[in-house]
C-alpha positions in Angstrom: -0.2 0.1 -0.1 0.9 3.7 -0.5 1.0 6.4 2.0 0.4 9.4 1.3 1.9 12.5 2.8 -1.5 13.7 3.8 -3.4 12.0 6.2 -7.4 11.1 4.6 -10.3 11.3 6.9 -11.2 8.2 5.2 -8.1 6.4 6.6 -8.2 3.8 9.7 -5.4 2.3 11.8 -5.3 -1.5 11.3 -2.5 -3.6 12.9 -1.0 -0.6 13.5 -0.4 0.9 10.6 -2.6 3.5 8.7 -5.2 2.0 6.0 -6.5 4.3 3.4 -9.8 4.4 2.5 -11.3 5.1 -0.9 -12.2 8.5 -1.2 -14.2 8.6 -4.5 -15.8 12.0 -4.9 -18.8 10.5 -6.8 -19.6 7.7 -3.9 -19.1 9.3 -0.7 -20.1 6.3 1.8 -17.6 4.0 -0.2 -15.3 3.4 2.2 -13.6 0.0 0.4 -9.7 0.1 1.8 -8.9 -2.2 -2.0 -7.3 0.7 -3.2 -6.1 0.5 -6.4 -5.0 3.7 -8.1 -5.2 7.2 -7.3 -6.8 10.0 -9.1 -6.7 14.2 -8.8 -9.7 15.6 -8.1 -10.0 19.7 -7.7 -6.6 19.5 -6.6 -6.4 16.5 -4.6 -5.0 13.0 -4.9 -7.6 10.4 -4.1 -7.1 6.8 -3.6 -9.8 5.0 -5.4 -10.9 1.3 -4.9 -11.3 -1.2 -7.4 -15.3 -1.4 -7.0 -15.9 2.5 -8.0 -12.8 2.3 -10.6 -15.0 -0.2 -12.0 -17.8 2.3 -12.1 -16.1 5.4 -12.6 -14.0 4.2 -16.0 -17.8 3.2 -17.6 -19.1 7.0 -17.0 -18.5 9.6 -19.4 -16.0 11.8 -17.9 -13.5 14.1 -19.8 -10.0 13.8 -18.0 -7.7 16.5 -18.4 
């Protein structure tokens, strides 16, 4: 797991280590820890889980 320089509001400790949680901006209720990638959204680097990425990748979103 890649640890980021800032602590995320959805991070939790597990076995003494920080565990990142998904911060999908289109699904605020997701809290999965199966992070597979990060996106930049509104200037923030957000961890995205496998499930949310499957949904996001199917949307008609323009990436810059």
